[in-house]
N, C-alpha and C positions, 0 to 999 in steps of 0.2 A: 601681054593682053591688060590695058587696064578695066580696073573693076569701079562701077558706080557706086560710091557710099554716102550712107547720113551717119554725122554721127550726132549720137543722143549724149547731152555735157553738162555739166556743173562746174564750170570751170572755177575755180581748182587749179594746185599749182603743178599736178603730174595730167589733169587733162591738157594745160597747157601745151604740155610739153607732147602729149600724144597727136594731140591738133595741127601742132606745128611738125611732127613728123608726116601725120597723114597729107598734109596740103603741099611737102618738100620730096614727096617719093611720085616720080611721075605716070606709077601701075594704080594710082587708088586718084580716081575724082569726084571730092568731094561736093554731092550737088544741091545738098540742105548742111544745116545746123540745127539742132533743136535743143533749146534749153528745158531744165529742172530745179526747183530749188532742192538740195541735197549737201555739200561743201557750204551755202552758205545761199541768202537770200533769193527767188527769182530774178530782183529787178539788178542784181549783182553779179550775177552767173550770166545772164543777157546782155550787159556789159561789158563784161570779160569776156565773152566770146566775139563778141563787135572788135574790139581791143586783139585780140589775137588775129585777127583778120587786117587787122589796119595794119597790123605788125607785119604780117604775112603778105601785106597787097593783093588781098583778094575779096575782090566782090560778091561772097555766095552769102546768100539770104538766109536768113538766123532769125527762127523762128519761136517766141517764148513757151514755156510751157507749164506745167502745171505748180503751182506755186506751194506746194503743202502734199504730202501722200492723202491717199486715199476717204482712210479710216482713222489716221491718226494724226497729234502733234506734228511737226517741223523735229529736227536736232541737226545744229550744223557743225562744225569742226573748223572756227575760225583759231584755235588755237595753232593749228599745225598749219592752214593756207594765210593768217592773216586775215585782220579788219575788212579787206577787201580783196581778199579770195585769190591771188597770185602771190602772197607774200613779200608787197611790199617791191616787187622789182617793175621797172619805170615800162608800161608798152605805151603805144599812142592815143589819140582818144579816138573813137569809132569814126569812121567816114559815112557810115551809111545808119539809118536809123535799123532798128529790128522791124522786119513785116508783119503786119497787122492780124497774119493766117497763124491760129492756135497751131500750135505743136502737133499733137495730134491730129490735128487736118489736114496739116501738111502732109504726112507720113504717109494717110492717109489717099492723098490727092498724087504722089508722088511714085506710091507704088501700084497704085492703079493705071496712071497713065503708062506706064514704063512694061515692055514687053516681062511676061513672068519668068522671075528668078536672076532678075539684073541688075537688082540694088540688094546690099547688104544695107545693114544697120548695126553699126560700131556701139553700140552700150558702154558708155564709159559713167554709167550712172545709177542712182535708183531708179528703179524701170515704170514708175508712175505715167512718163511719157506712151508708153508704149504698154503698157495697160490698158489704158484710155484706148487706145486705136484701138487693140482684140478687141475687148466688149463693143466696141461700137461698130467694125467693120471686120469680121473674123474670116467671110472669104475672101478678101483685100490683103490680110494679113497674112495667110498662106500663100500669097506671090512673094513673100519675100526671096530674094535666095539665099542670105544669111540670114542669125543675129549672134554676134557673139559679145558677148557680155562679163565687164569684169564684175565678177561680187563671189561672193560666200566664201566659205571654211569650209575645207571635206575631214582632212587630217589637223591640218595648222589651228591651233587655237586662235581665237577672235582677235578684232582689233575695237570691238567696240563694246566686250561681253566676253563670256566664255569660250564660248561658239559662234560668234557674231561678226559679219564685217558689217561696215557702214551702210555701205549701199542694198546689201537684200531688209540690213537692219530698219533704216530708215525709211521702208514702205516694205513689209513683210506679203501683204495681200497681195501689194504689184505684182512683187515677184512669184505668185505661187499663181498669181491669174496667167502669167507669159507663161511658167514652165508647164502649165496643164490644158497650151494651146494648140501643143501637137508639130508647132515651129519646127525650123533648123536652126538649134537654138544649141551654142557651143557653150560650155561658161568656163571661166578662165578665172580661180579663186586665189586667195589668198597662197593655198600651198604651192603655185606655181612664183605668181609678182612676187612674193617674196626672197626668191633664189633669183633675180635682177634687182641686182643692187647697184647703183652707183657709188664710189669713192672717189678720196680727194684725187688720185689717179685720173679714173676718167673724166671727172671733173677738169684737170690739165688739160685730155684730149681732147673734150671740146673746146676750151678756150685757143688750143694752136689749129683749130680751124679754122677758127678769123670767121664765119659765116656769123649774118645776122643772129640764123640760128639758132645756132649752135654755142654763141655768146648768151642768146635771153637762155636757153635752156640752161647753159652752166652756172646764170644767176637764179633759175628756179631753183637746180638741185640745191644749189648754196642757203639759197632763204628756207629750206626742206629742214635742213642741219640747221639751223637756228631753232629753227619752229619746235625741234623733239631731242630728244636727250638720251645720250648711250650708243655705244658705238660709233663702229668707223664705217663704216656705209648705210645708204638708205634704200627701200624694196620704192621700185618706180611700178606701180600697179598699174595706170592704165594705158600706158602705153605697150603691154604686154596687147592688147587688142587690137590693134590695127598689126603689129607684128604680124601676130597672128595669121590674121586677115593675107599680108601676103606671102607668108613663109608658114603654112602649118605643117611644116617636116621637120623645123625644128621646133615644138612642141609633141608632147607625150600622149593621146588623148585617149580616154576612157569612156566606152559606155555605164552609166550608173543610174540606177533608179533614187531619185532623189524627192521629199519635199519641204515645204518652208513650216519651220513652227512660227505659229498665230499667237503665240499665249500675248500674255501682256508682263513677261517678268525677264530676268535678266538673260532667259535663252530667247526671246522674241528673236525674229530670221535667223535663228541658228537651221542649219542644211540635214536632217535626217532622212535616215531611210524611208524611201516614200515609191507612191506610184507613177511618179514624170520618169518617162528616159530621155537624158540628157546627156549631150554627149560634152566630159570635162576633163580639162585639161590637165594635168597634175603632176608632168614633168615638164623640161626645157631643157635648149645647148644657150647655158645666159652665154657664156661669151659670144656665140656666133651673134643673138640677137642683142647684144649690146654691140658691135661690130655692125649691122643690119643699121642701129640707131643711129650711131656716129656717122659712118655713112655716108647715109641721107641727110642727116641736119651739114653735112659739109658740102651738102650740093646747091650748087646756087639757082633756084627757082627760074624755071626756062621762060616763061610767062603768066601773067596774070589772067587767075581763071574768072570771070563777070558771069552773073546770073541777075536777070530783073527780080525787082525784089516783088513777093504779093501782097 
C-alpha cells in the first residue's frame, strides 16, 4: 500500500538522505516538499530541496516556508552541513523553480483537499511551518494521517545544549504549539537517532550498490564525517522519520506526557515532563533500519513522479 506524504525539511545532509530514501521507496508517494529555515537559511534550504529533486529526477513541487522562528532569532549549523548545507557534495541545478504558494498554505490546501487521514507529514526540521498551519487551520490540521517529527532528547544529552536538540531548540514556541494541538504525532528524538549510525563499512556498502542515490548518500555521510570530529560512526537523524513511517515495527514507541522549555537560557527547547500526550520512539532495531535504508537506496527509481507547480 502506497502512503502519501509531505516532507517538511531544511536540507541539510541528513535531510537529503531522508528525502532520497523517501523518493526511492515505492510505498511512499511524496506529494510535496515544504522548506523552512533551520540548518541554513530559507533560500538555501529551498534551493537544496530543488537540487535533491533534480538529482532524483522528480518533478515534485517545493513550497518555501518560514525564514525564521516564530518569536526568536535564527540559528544555523554550517559547521556540520557546510556553507551550502549539503557538505559540498555535487548536486545538479534545479530543473524547476520553487512554487509561489507558501509552505503553510500548501499544507492547508493539500490536507483539506485529500480524504481525512490519507496524508502524512514527515517533519525533518524545526516545526515553524507546521505550527503556522496548525494555528491558522486547526480543523484542517486534524485531518493529518500521521505527523512524524525528528526532534528532542528525552534521556539523551542534547546536541545544542545540555538537554536541547537542534530542531526543537531552533523554534521552541512552534514545537509547543504542535505538541498541544492533539495531532497524531510521533516524535523521534536523539534517543533513537543516535543508535542508527553509519560507519566506514556502511559507506563501502553504499558505494558497492552503485546507484546514483546510494553514491550520493555515501558522499553526504562522508561529508558529515568531515564536518564533525571524534568517533568512528555518525548518527543518521532525519532518515529515521521516513523509515519509521514505513516500518513502525522496527521502532519501540512509548506514550509520554511532555512539554517544551520556553525559557531563554541553555535549556530552551528541552523536553520536560508536561501535559501533552505524545508517542515517542525510544528504541529501534538499528541493523534492520540500516538494511532497509541501504536496500532502498540500491533500487533504481521506476519512473519520475511529476506534479504541477502551484
